[in-house]
N, CA, C and O atoms as CSV, one atom per row, in Angstrom:
chain,resi,resn,atom,element,x,y,z
A,1,MET,N,N,21.668,-5.239,14.587
A,1,MET,CA,C,20.409,-5.713,14.042
A,1,MET,C,C,19.784,-4.609,13.189
A,1,MET,O,O,20.211,-3.456,13.250
A,2,THR,N,N,18.804,-4.953,12.421
A,2,THR,CA,C,18.184,-4.064,11.447
A,2,THR,C,C,16.931,-3.401,11.996
A,2,THR,O,O,16.150,-4.020,12.718
A,3,ASN,N,N,16.750,-2.129,11.643
A,3,ASN,CA,C,15.518,-1.396,11.931
A,3,ASN,C,C,14.620,-1.464,10.706
A,3,ASN,O,O,15.092,-1.325,9.578
A,4,LEU,N,N,13.338,-1.675,10.921
A,4,LEU,CA,C,12.365,-1.697,9.831
A,4,LEU,C,C,11.606,-0.382,9.809
A,4,LEU,O,O,11.095,0.075,10.831
A,5,ILE,N,N,11.541,0.222,8.620
A,5,ILE,CA,C,10.672,1.370,8.381
A,5,ILE,C,C,9.721,0.931,7.281
A,5,ILE,O,O,10.152,0.532,6.199
A,6,ALA,N,N,8.419,1.007,7.564
A,6,ALA,CA,C,7.428,0.579,6.582
A,6,ALA,C,C,6.303,1.591,6.500
A,6,ALA,O,O,5.913,2.197,7.497
A,7,CYS,N,N,5.793,1.760,5.300
A,7,CYS,CA,C,4.613,2.589,5.085
A,7,CYS,C,C,3.397,1.703,5.366
A,7,CYS,O,O,3.307,0.589,4.849
A,8,LEU,N,N,2.480,2.187,6.170
A,8,LEU,CA,C,1.252,1.468,6.504
A,8,LEU,C,C,0.097,2.404,6.208
A,8,LEU,O,O,-0.333,3.170,7.070
A,9,SER,N,N,-0.400,2.336,4.987
A,9,SER,CA,C,-1.407,3.302,4.578
A,9,SER,C,C,-2.499,2.605,3.782
A,9,SER,O,O,-3.167,1.711,4.301
A,10,THR,N,N,-2.687,2.999,2.542
A,10,THR,CA,C,-3.777,2.468,1.736
A,10,THR,C,C,-3.290,1.345,0.822
A,10,THR,O,O,-2.095,1.191,0.568
A,11,GLY,N,N,-4.240,0.582,0.348
A,11,GLY,CA,C,-3.952,-0.496,-0.582
A,11,GLY,C,C,-4.545,-1.797,-0.072
A,11,GLY,O,O,-4.253,-2.225,1.044
A,12,LYS,N,N,-5.368,-2.417,-0.881
A,12,LYS,CA,C,-6.052,-3.635,-0.481
A,12,LYS,C,C,-5.049,-4.746,-0.160
A,12,LYS,O,O,-4.210,-5.095,-0.990
A,13,GLY,N,N,-5.144,-5.282,1.026
A,13,GLY,CA,C,-4.294,-6.391,1.435
A,13,GLY,C,C,-2.914,-6.002,1.934
A,13,GLY,O,O,-2.147,-6.866,2.359
A,14,THR,N,N,-2.585,-4.724,1.891
A,14,THR,CA,C,-1.228,-4.326,2.241
A,14,THR,C,C,-0.974,-4.374,3.742
A,14,THR,O,O,0.166,-4.575,4.162
A,15,TRP,N,N,-1.997,-4.198,4.549
A,15,TRP,CA,C,-1.806,-4.275,5.994
A,15,TRP,C,C,-1.404,-5.685,6.398
A,15,TRP,O,O,-0.583,-5.864,7.297
A,16,GLY,N,N,-1.974,-6.682,5.740
A,16,GLY,CA,C,-1.607,-8.075,6.011
A,16,GLY,C,C,-0.149,-8.331,5.673
A,16,GLY,O,O,0.548,-9.037,6.402
A,17,HIS,N,N,0.315,-7.754,4.562
A,17,HIS,CA,C,1.713,-7.886,4.156
A,17,HIS,C,C,2.627,-7.268,5.213
A,17,HIS,O,O,3.599,-7.893,5.638
A,18,VAL,N,N,2.319,-6.048,5.635
A,18,VAL,CA,C,3.139,-5.358,6.627
A,18,VAL,C,C,3.113,-6.115,7.957
A,18,VAL,O,O,4.145,-6.250,8.615
A,19,SER,N,N,1.954,-6.599,8.344
A,19,SER,CA,C,1.830,-7.339,9.594
A,19,SER,C,C,2.703,-8.600,9.590
A,19,SER,O,O,3.399,-8.883,10.565
A,20,ARG,N,N,2.660,-9.344,8.498
A,20,ARG,CA,C,3.494,-10.549,8.380
A,20,ARG,C,C,4.969,-10.205,8.326
A,20,ARG,O,O,5.795,-10.925,8.889
A,21,LEU,N,N,5.309,-9.122,7.661
A,21,LEU,CA,C,6.697,-8.665,7.594
A,21,LEU,C,C,7.217,-8.375,9.006
A,21,LEU,O,O,8.343,-8.736,9.348
A,22,ILE,N,N,6.395,-7.728,9.807
A,22,ILE,CA,C,6.755,-7.428,11.190
A,22,ILE,C,C,6.952,-8.724,11.973
A,22,ILE,O,O,7.951,-8.883,12.674
A,23,GLN,N,N,6.013,-9.635,11.854
A,23,GLN,CA,C,6.049,-10.880,12.630
A,23,GLN,C,C,7.171,-11.821,12.203
A,23,GLN,O,O,7.811,-12.451,13.045
A,24,ASP,N,N,7.405,-11.914,10.910
A,24,ASP,CA,C,8.359,-12.901,10.405
A,24,ASP,C,C,9.803,-12.422,10.404
A,24,ASP,O,O,10.721,-13.237,10.308
A,25,GLY,N,N,10.020,-11.117,10.510
A,25,GLY,CA,C,11.378,-10.583,10.484
A,25,GLY,C,C,11.957,-10.417,11.880
A,25,GLY,O,O,11.233,-10.390,12.875
A,26,GLU,N,N,13.262,-10.307,11.928
A,26,GLU,CA,C,13.970,-10.016,13.176
A,26,GLU,C,C,14.370,-8.542,13.122
A,26,GLU,O,O,15.283,-8.167,12.386
A,27,TRP,N,N,13.684,-7.715,13.902
A,27,TRP,CA,C,13.888,-6.272,13.842
A,27,TRP,C,C,14.273,-5.730,15.204
A,27,TRP,O,O,13.693,-6.106,16.222
A,28,GLU,N,N,15.249,-4.851,15.214
A,28,GLU,CA,C,15.625,-4.180,16.460
A,28,GLU,C,C,14.552,-3.166,16.843
A,28,GLU,O,O,14.105,-3.122,17.989
A,29,ASN,N,N,14.144,-2.350,15.868
A,29,ASN,CA,C,13.075,-1.362,16.038
A,29,ASN,C,C,12.186,-1.408,14.809
A,29,ASN,O,O,12.632,-1.741,13.711
A,30,ILE,N,N,10.926,-1.069,15.012
A,30,ILE,CA,C,9.961,-1.046,13.919
A,30,ILE,C,C,9.276,0.316,13.934
A,30,ILE,O,O,8.703,0.728,14.943
A,31,TYR,N,N,9.345,1.007,12.795
A,31,TYR,CA,C,8.708,2.309,12.645
A,31,TYR,C,C,7.723,2.217,11.488
A,31,TYR,O,O,8.104,1.912,10.358
A,32,LEU,N,N,6.463,2.482,11.778
A,32,LEU,CA,C,5.420,2.427,10.763
A,32,LEU,C,C,4.929,3.831,10.475
A,32,LEU,O,O,4.464,4.537,11.371
A,33,ILE,N,N,5.036,4.226,9.231
A,33,ILE,CA,C,4.558,5.545,8.818
A,33,ILE,C,C,3.122,5.363,8.351
A,33,ILE,O,O,2.855,4.656,7.380
A,34,THR,N,N,2.204,6.010,9.056
A,34,THR,CA,C,0.792,5.778,8.833
A,34,THR,C,C,0.005,7.074,8.978
A,34,THR,O,O,0.574,8.146,9.181
A,35,ASN,N,N,-1.296,6.955,8.870
A,35,ASN,CA,C,-2.199,8.098,9.048
A,35,ASN,C,C,-3.042,7.871,10.309
A,35,ASN,O,O,-2.842,6.888,11.022
A,36,ASP,N,N,-3.974,8.772,10.577
A,36,ASP,CA,C,-4.813,8.634,11.767
A,36,ASP,C,C,-5.608,7.330,11.764
A,36,ASP,O,O,-5.781,6.707,12.811
A,37,PHE,N,N,-6.089,6.917,10.601
A,37,PHE,CA,C,-6.857,5.673,10.507
A,37,PHE,C,C,-5.986,4.485,10.908
A,37,PHE,O,O,-6.431,3.609,11.650
A,38,GLY,N,N,-4.752,4.454,10.423
A,38,GLY,CA,C,-3.830,3.378,10.777
A,38,GLY,C,C,-3.510,3.384,12.263
A,38,GLY,O,O,-3.426,2.329,12.891
A,39,LYS,N,N,-3.332,4.566,12.818
A,39,LYS,CA,C,-3.040,4.684,14.243
A,39,LYS,C,C,-4.166,4.091,15.081
A,39,LYS,O,O,-3.917,3.428,16.088
A,40,GLU,N,N,-5.397,4.331,14.666
A,40,GLU,CA,C,-6.557,3.868,15.421
A,40,GLU,C,C,-6.894,2.405,15.180
A,40,GLU,O,O,-7.513,1.772,16.036
A,41,ASN,N,N,-6.502,1.852,14.035
A,41,ASN,CA,C,-7.012,0.528,13.665
A,41,ASN,C,C,-5.977,-0.574,13.495
A,41,ASN,O,O,-6.356,-1.744,13.449
A,42,PHE,N,N,-4.706,-0.261,13.402
A,42,PHE,CA,C,-3.699,-1.302,13.205
A,42,PHE,C,C,-3.180,-1.780,14.554
A,42,PHE,O,O,-2.877,-0.983,15.442
A,43,SER,N,N,-3.087,-3.086,14.686
A,43,SER,CA,C,-2.503,-3.640,15.904
A,43,SER,C,C,-1.531,-4.744,15.517
A,43,SER,O,O,-1.716,-5.439,14.518
A,44,ASN,N,N,-0.495,-4.888,16.328
A,44,ASN,CA,C,0.463,-5.963,16.105
A,44,ASN,C,C,1.041,-6.370,17.447
A,44,ASN,O,O,0.999,-5.608,18.412
A,45,GLU,N,N,1.581,-7.577,17.498
A,45,GLU,CA,C,2.104,-8.106,18.752
A,45,GLU,C,C,3.457,-7.505,19.109
A,45,GLU,O,O,3.777,-7.367,20.289
A,46,LYS,N,N,4.243,-7.152,18.122
A,46,LYS,CA,C,5.526,-6.522,18.395
A,46,LYS,C,C,5.283,-5.028,18.577
A,46,LYS,O,O,4.329,-4.477,18.029
A,47,LYS,N,N,6.133,-4.389,19.332
A,47,LYS,CA,C,5.931,-2.979,19.644
A,47,LYS,C,C,6.489,-2.087,18.543
A,47,LYS,O,O,7.656,-1.696,18.575
A,48,ALA,N,N,5.660,-1.778,17.592
A,48,ALA,CA,C,6.037,-0.874,16.514
A,48,ALA,C,C,5.693,0.550,16.925
A,48,ALA,O,O,4.642,0.803,17.514
A,49,GLU,N,N,6.589,1.474,16.610
A,49,GLU,CA,C,6.315,2.888,16.851
A,49,GLU,C,C,5.606,3.449,15.630
A,49,GLU,O,O,6.096,3.332,14.506
A,50,LEU,N,N,4.452,4.060,15.857
A,50,LEU,CA,C,3.693,4.647,14.759
A,50,LEU,C,C,4.105,6.098,14.569
A,50,LEU,O,O,4.106,6.886,15.515
A,51,ILE,N,N,4.451,6.435,13.348
A,51,ILE,CA,C,4.779,7.807,12.977
A,51,ILE,C,C,3.613,8.291,12.120
A,51,ILE,O,O,3.473,7.905,10.960
A,52,VAL,N,N,2.787,9.135,12.709
A,52,VAL,CA,C,1.536,9.548,12.060
A,52,VAL,C,C,1.769,10.804,11.224
A,52,VAL,O,O,2.329,11.796,11.691
A,53,ILE,N,N,1.320,10.724,9.973
A,53,ILE,CA,C,1.384,11.861,9.063
A,53,ILE,C,C,-0.009,12.105,8.485
A,53,ILE,O,O,-0.898,11.258,8.578
A,54,ASN,N,N,-0.173,13.270,7.893
A,54,ASN,CA,C,-1.410,13.600,7.190
A,54,ASN,C,C,-1.074,13.570,5.695
A,54,ASN,O,O,-0.487,14.522,5.182
A,55,PRO,N,N,-1.437,12.493,4.990
A,55,PRO,CA,C,-1.040,12.352,3.595
A,55,PRO,C,C,-1.672,13.368,2.641
A,55,PRO,O,O,-1.338,13.395,1.456
A,56,ILE,N,N,-2.565,14.189,3.140
A,56,ILE,CA,C,-3.180,15.225,2.303
A,56,ILE,C,C,-2.243,16.432,2.162
A,56,ILE,O,O,-2.371,17.216,1.222
A,57,LYS,N,N,-1.307,16.573,3.097
A,57,LYS,CA,C,-0.368,17.693,3.038
A,57,LYS,C,C,0.434,17.655,1.745
A,57,LYS,O,O,0.597,16.588,1.153
A,58,PRO,N,N,0.935,18.794,1.299
A,58,PRO,CA,C,1.834,18.809,0.131
A,58,PRO,C,C,3.085,17.974,0.416
A,58,PRO,O,O,3.524,17.867,1.561
A,59,VAL,N,N,3.638,17.397,-0.618
A,59,VAL,CA,C,4.769,16.474,-0.462
A,59,VAL,C,C,5.965,17.120,0.232
A,59,VAL,O,O,6.633,16.466,1.033
A,60,LYS,N,N,6.249,18.389,-0.056
A,60,LYS,CA,C,7.389,19.043,0.602
A,60,LYS,C,C,7.173,19.152,2.112
A,60,LYS,O,O,8.122,19.017,2.884
A,61,GLU,N,N,5.947,19.391,2.529
A,61,GLU,CA,C,5.651,19.437,3.963
A,61,GLU,C,C,5.798,18.063,4.593
A,61,GLU,O,O,6.293,17.932,5.713
A,62,LEU,N,N,5.366,17.037,3.865
A,62,LEU,CA,C,5.515,15.666,4.365
A,62,LEU,C,C,6.983,15.297,4.534
A,62,LEU,O,O,7.362,14.667,5.520
A,63,ILE,N,N,7.800,15.690,3.573
A,63,ILE,CA,C,9.233,15.397,3.635
A,63,ILE,C,C,9.839,16.029,4.882
A,63,ILE,O,O,10.563,15.370,5.629
A,64,THR,N,N,9.544,17.301,5.106
A,64,THR,CA,C,10.077,18.008,6.273
A,64,THR,C,C,9.597,17.361,7.561
A,64,THR,O,O,10.379,17.177,8.494
A,65,GLU,N,N,8.323,17.018,7.617
A,65,GLU,CA,C,7.755,16.384,8.808
A,65,GLU,C,C,8.410,15.026,9.068
A,65,GLU,O,O,8.771,14.717,10.204
A,66,LEU,N,N,8.563,14.226,8.030
A,66,LEU,CA,C,9.171,12.904,8.192
A,66,LEU,C,C,10.647,13.007,8.560
A,66,LEU,O,O,11.151,12.229,9.370
A,67,GLU,N,N,11.322,13.958,7.967
A,67,GLU,CA,C,12.737,14.154,8.288
A,67,GLU,C,C,12.887,14.445,9.791
A,67,GLU,O,O,13.777,13.904,10.448
A,68,THR,N,N,12.021,15.290,10.313
A,68,THR,CA,C,12.046,15.629,11.741
A,68,THR,C,C,11.699,14.414,12.598
A,68,THR,O,O,12.373,14.137,13.590
A,69,LYS,N,N,10.650,13.692,12.215
A,69,LYS,CA,C,10.177,12.568,13.029
A,69,LYS,C,C,11.097,11.348,12.952
A,69,LYS,O,O,11.128,10.541,13.881
A,70,LEU,N,N,11.846,11.204,11.852
A,70,LEU,CA,C,12.739,10.053,11.703
A,70,LEU,C,C,14.155,10.320,12.217
A,70,LEU,O,O,14.935,9.391,12.422
A,71,LYS,N,N,14.472,11.578,12.418
A,71,LYS,CA,C,15.814,11.918,12.889
A,71,LYS,C,C,16.078,11.214,14.221
A,71,LYS,O,O,15.253,11.267,15.132
A,72,GLY,N,N,17.222,10.562,14.325
A,72,GLY,CA,C,17.570,9.827,15.529
A,72,GLY,C,C,17.051,8.403,15.551
A,72,GLY,O,O,17.382,7.637,16.456
A,73,LYS,N,N,16.247,8.040,14.573
A,73,LYS,CA,C,15.704,6.685,14.496
A,73,LYS,C,C,16.344,5.894,13.359
A,73,LYS,O,O,15.960,4.756,13.091
A,74,THR,N,N,17.310,6.496,12.702
A,74,THR,CA,C,17.846,5.887,11.481
A,74,THR,C,C,19.285,5.411,11.637
A,74,THR,O,O,19.991,5.230,10.644
A,75,ASP,N,N,19.722,5.208,12.874
A,75,ASP,CA,C,21.056,4.665,13.080
A,75,ASP,C,C,21.054,3.179,12.744
A,75,ASP,O,O,20.049,2.492,12.929
A,76,GLY,N,N,22.167,2.699,12.258
A,76,GLY,CA,C,22.264,1.284,11.929
A,76,GLY,C,C,21.685,0.975,10.568
A,76,GLY,O,O,21.466,1.865,9.746
A,77,GLU,N,N,21.443,-0.294,10.347
A,77,GLU,CA,C,20.925,-0.762,9.066
A,77,GLU,C,C,19.419,-0.533,9.003
A,77,GLU,O,O,18.697,-0.795,9.965
A,78,ILE,N,N,18.954,-0.035,7.846
A,78,ILE,CA,C,17.529,0.250,7.656
A,78,ILE,C,C,16.969,-0.640,6.548
A,78,ILE,O,O,17.474,-0.657,5.426
A,79,ALA,N,N,15.920,-1.374,6.891
A,79,ALA,CA,C,15.146,-2.127,5.907
A,79,ALA,C,C,13.886,-1.309,5.644
A,79,ALA,O,O,13.222,-0.868,6.583
A,80,LEU,N,N,13.560,-1.109,4.380
A,80,LEU,CA,C,12.423,-0.261,4.001
A,80,LEU,C,C,11.424,-1.068,3.199
A,80,LEU,O,O,11.787,-1.793,2.272
A,81,ASN,N,N,10.153,-0.933,3.570
A,81,ASN,CA,C,9.079,-1.590,2.840
A,81,ASN,C,C,8.039,-0.550,2.452
A,81,ASN,O,O,7.529,0.184,3.298
A,82,LEU,N,N,7.731,-0.498,1.153
A,82,LEU,CA,C,6.777,0.474,0.623
A,82,LEU,C,C,5.609,-0.203,-0.099
A,82,LEU,O,O,5.066,0.357,-1.052
A,83,VAL,N,N,5.225,-1.382,0.338
A,83,VAL,CA,C,4.121,-2.086,-0.301
A,83,VAL,C,C,2.817,-1.324,-0.116
A,83,VAL,O,O,1.995,-1.256,-1.030
A,84,SER,N,N,2.632,-0.760,1.050
A,84,SER,CA,C,1.412,-0.032,1.360
A,84,SER,C,C,1.614,1.456,1.074
A,84,SER,O,O,2.732,1.963,1.157
A,85,GLY,N,N,0.542,2.139,0.742
A,85,GLY,CA,C,0.611,3.587,0.587
A,85,GLY,C,C,0.595,4.060,-0.851
A,85,GLY,O,O,0.510,3.275,-1.795
A,86,SER,N,N,0.679,5.375,-0.982
A,86,SER,CA,C,0.623,6.018,-2.294
A,86,SER,C,C,2.016,6.424,-2.753
A,86,SER,O,O,2.962,6.443,-1.965
A,87,GLY,N,N,2.129,6.740,-4.007
A,87,GLY,CA,C,3.394,7.224,-4.552
A,87,GLY,C,C,3.857,8.488,-3.857
A,87,GLY,O,O,5.056,8.670,-3.644
A,88,LYS,N,N,2.944,9.354,-3.505
A,88,LYS,CA,C,3.276,10.592,-2.806
A,88,LYS,C,C,3.906,10.278,-1.447
A,88,LYS,O,O,4.907,10.886,-1.069
A,89,GLU,N,N,3.323,9.340,-0.722
A,89,GLU,CA,C,3.880,8.940,0.573
A,89,GLU,C,C,5.258,8.307,0.388
A,89,GLU,O,O,6.180,8.576,1.158
A,90,HIS,N,N,5.388,7.480,-0.620
A,90,HIS,CA,C,6.670,6.818,-0.892
A,90,HIS,C,C,7.753,7.845,-1.228
A,90,HIS,O,O,8.879,7.750,-0.740
A,91,MET,N,N,7.407,8.823,-2.060
A,91,MET,CA,C,8.358,9.880,-2.416
A,91,MET,C,C,8.803,10.633,-1.167
A,91,MET,O,O,9.990,10.914,-1.004
A,92,ALA,N,N,7.862,10.960,-0.285
A,92,ALA,CA,C,8.191,11.709,0.928
A,92,ALA,C,C,9.095,10.884,1.850
A,92,ALA,O,O,10.052,11.416,2.412
A,93,ILE,N,N,8.801,9.609,2.008
A,93,ILE,CA,C,9.618,8.746,2.869
A,93,ILE,C,C,11.026,8.625,2.312
A,93,ILE,O,O,11.999,8.804,3.043
A,94,LEU,N,N,11.144,8.323,1.027
A,94,LEU,CA,C,12.476,8.179,0.415
A,94,LEU,C,C,13.263,9.480,0.483
A,94,LEU,O,O,14.451,9.473,0.804
A,95,SER,N,N,12.618,10.572,0.188
A,95,SER,CA,C,13.297,11.860,0.222
A,95,SER,C,C,13.787,12.185,1.630
A,95,SER,O,O,14.923,12.626,1.800
A,96,ALA,N,N,12.948,11.973,2.634
A,96,ALA,CA,C,13.339,12.253,4.018
A,96,ALA,C,C,14.530,11.380,4.424
A,96,ALA,O,O,15.470,11.871,5.050
A,97,LEU,N,N,14.496,10.108,4.077
A,97,LEU,CA,C,15.601,9.214,4.431
A,97,LEU,C,C,16.894,9.626,3.731
A,97,LEU,O,O,17.965,9.608,4.337
A,98,LEU,N,N,16.793,9.995,2.466
A,98,LEU,CA,C,17.988,10.422,1.733
A,98,LEU,C,C,18.545,11.715,2.312
A,98,LEU,O,O,19.762,11.872,2.410
A,99,LYS,N,N,17.672,12.643,2.695
A,99,LYS,CA,C,18.124,13.902,3.295
A,99,LYS,C,C,18.813,13.665,4.645
A,99,LYS,O,O,19.677,14.439,5.058
A,100,LEU,N,N,18.414,12.583,5.324
A,100,LEU,CA,C,19.048,12.215,6.586
A,100,LEU,C,C,20.352,11.438,6.363
A,100,LEU,O,O,21.061,11.108,7.314
A,101,GLY,N,N,20.652,11.154,5.098
A,101,GLY,CA,C,21.888,10.441,4.772
A,101,GLY,C,C,21.821,8.947,5.019
A,101,GLY,O,O,22.845,8.299,5.236
A,102,VAL,N,N,20.635,8.410,4.986
A,102,VAL,CA,C,20.431,6.998,5.294
A,102,VAL,C,C,20.471,6.143,4.024
A,102,VAL,O,O,19.852,6.477,3.013
A,103,GLY,N,N,21.192,5.062,4.098
A,103,GLY,CA,C,21.142,4.048,3.055
A,103,GLY,C,C,20.107,3.010,3.458
A,103,GLY,O,O,20.006,2.664,4.635
A,104,VAL,N,N,19.357,2.520,2.522
A,104,VAL,CA,C,18.306,1.546,2.828
A,104,VAL,C,C,18.453,0.326,1.926
A,104,VAL,O,O,19.054,0.372,0.853
A,105,ARG,N,N,17.884,-0.749,2.411
A,105,ARG,CA,C,17.700,-1.912,1.554
A,105,ARG,C,C,16.211,-2.209,1.554
A,105,ARG,O,O,15.565,-2.196,2.602
A,106,LEU,N,N,15.680,-2.471,0.390
A,106,LEU,CA,C,14.250,-2.742,0.276
A,106,LEU,C,C,13.987,-4.193,0.654
A,106,LEU,O,O,14.703,-5.097,0.223
A,107,VAL,N,N,12.959,-4.406,1.459
A,107,VAL,CA,C,12.596,-5.751,1.890
A,107,VAL,C,C,11.121,-5.987,1.626
A,107,VAL,O,O,10.323,-5.051,1.579
A,108,GLY,N,N,10.779,-7.240,1.458
A,108,GLY,CA,C,9.394,-7.610,1.259
A,108,GLY,C,C,9.166,-9.038,1.693
A,108,GLY,O,O,10.109,-9.797,1.915
A,109,LEU,N,N,7.919,-9.388,1.808
A,109,LEU,CA,C,7.517,-10.735,2.159
A,109,LEU,C,C,7.319,-11.519,0.867
A,109,LEU,O,O,6.516,-11.127,0.020
A,110,THR,N,N,8.039,-12.616,0.712
A,110,THR,CA,C,7.927,-13.460,-0.473
A,110,THR,C,C,7.466,-14.850,-0.046
A,110,THR,O,O,7.267,-15.103,1.143
A,111,LYS,N,N,7.299,-15.728,-0.991
A,111,LYS,CA,C,6.914,-17.100,-0.656
A,111,LYS,C,C,7.959,-17.785,0.184
A,111,LYS,O,O,7.668,-18.777,0.852
A,112,ASP,N,N,9.184,-17.267,0.160
A,112,ASP,CA,C,10.276,-17.829,0.950
A,112,ASP,C,C,10.507,-17.067,2.253
A,112,ASP,O,O,11.492,-17.326,2.945
A,113,GLY,N,N,9.629,-16.140,2.598
A,113,GLY,CA,C,9.766,-15.363,3.825
A,113,GLY,C,C,10.203,-13.943,3.558
A,113,GLY,O,O,10.042,-13.439,2.447
A,114,VAL,N,N,10.754,-13.294,4.562
A,114,VAL,CA,C,11.248,-11.914,4.434
A,114,VAL,C,C,12.556,-11.951,3.667
A,114,VAL,O,O,13.495,-12.650,4.048
A,115,GLU,N,N,12.608,-11.188,2.575
A,115,GLU,CA,C,13.788,-11.168,1.740
A,115,GLU,C,C,14.120,-9.746,1.305
A,115,GLU,O,O,13.242,-8.893,1.172
A,116,GLU,N,N,15.415,-9.515,1.086
A,116,GLU,CA,C,15.843,-8.276,0.466
A,116,GLU,C,C,15.471,-8.350,-1.000
A,116,GLU,O,O,15.653,-9.382,-1.646
A,117,LEU,N,N,14.947,-7.251,-1.523
A,117,LEU,CA,C,14.516,-7.240,-2.925
A,117,LEU,C,C,15.532,-6.553,-3.796
A,117,LEU,O,O,15.337,-6.449,-5.007
């Protein structure tokens, strides 16, 4: 089965997208990369593991932090969603995953449900 890694950060309406993606998809594990605000305020019925970062840090520090926090969580197939968050966060997530040697497929919620993009 597929593991979902999604950025859960800033952007109007993006939390709703991520929430529906979680609910409508079949995921073995769910990892949400978020900040302190997301940790305190996001809730979902499925048990997603929150990976908390400080997006103010320099991108190289974020990459190192994410690489450490994602290590061991990237076995199997990885579905990645970057609808929420900033370009800096997206760069750090992609870089960390690539440094871990992970191949990803991008997924999103469409009018037809969860689809590979």
